N, C-alpha and C positions, 0 to 999 in steps of 0.2 A: 910742438903742438900738443895741446891737452886732450883733444877729442879722441885720438886713437887710444892712448892708455886708459882713458875713462870708459872705453867700450868693454873692457874686461872686468869692471867693478863687480858685476853681478856674480862672477865666478871666483872671486877672491874672498876668503873668509876673514873676519875681523875688520879692523880699521883699514881703510885704503885711501890714501891722500895722494892726489895727482899733483906733481910739480911740473911746471913747464910754462910755455908761452902760448899765446894764441896766434902766432905766426905773423905778427906785425913786423915788417922789415925796418930795421934801424941800423944806423952806422955809429958805432962807439966802441970803446974798449970792452973786452969781455967782462971785466969787473963791473963796469957801469951798466952793461946790459943785464948782467945777472941781478944786480940791485934793482934796476928798473922793472924787470919782469918778476921780481920777488922770488928768485930761485937761488939766491946767494946763501951762504952758510947761516947768516943771521935769520933769514926768513924760514929756512928749513928747521932751525931750532924752534922758532915761534910756532910753526905748523905742528911740530911734535908736541909742544907744550899745550897747544890748543886741543889736540886730540886727547891728551891726558886729562885736561880739565873736563871735557865733555864726558869722559868715561868715569869721572869722579875719583881719579887716582891722585890728583894734586889739587891744591886750593887755587882758585882763580887769582889770588894775590901773587902767586909765583909767576903766572903769565903776565900780569900787569907790570910787575917789577922787570921782567925780561924785555917788555916793550920799551921801557925807559932805558934800561942798561944797554940794549942793542941799538938804541936810537932809531927805532922804526916808527914811522908815522902811520896811524890808522886811518887817516883821511885818504880817500882815493879820488884820483882825477880820471876823467874820461880820456884814456890814451888814444882814442880815435880822433881827438881834437888836437890839432897842432898849432 
């Protein structure tokens, strides 16, 4: 669940990125679930790069290259629709 870790955001200094799911129950392999909920290694790397771009520490082209290299789709589907 993302809601609980997000509650402490106001007390954490610096960048704070919450990784996790919204509690939708699914039955699949752990690897597939991590990919589906965008908490696998590739998405963690992308979240980190996104934070660095927002802070101006790296160029956005590095983020864009990572999206391609990590084969991550930026299109989002409504996961509540099955």
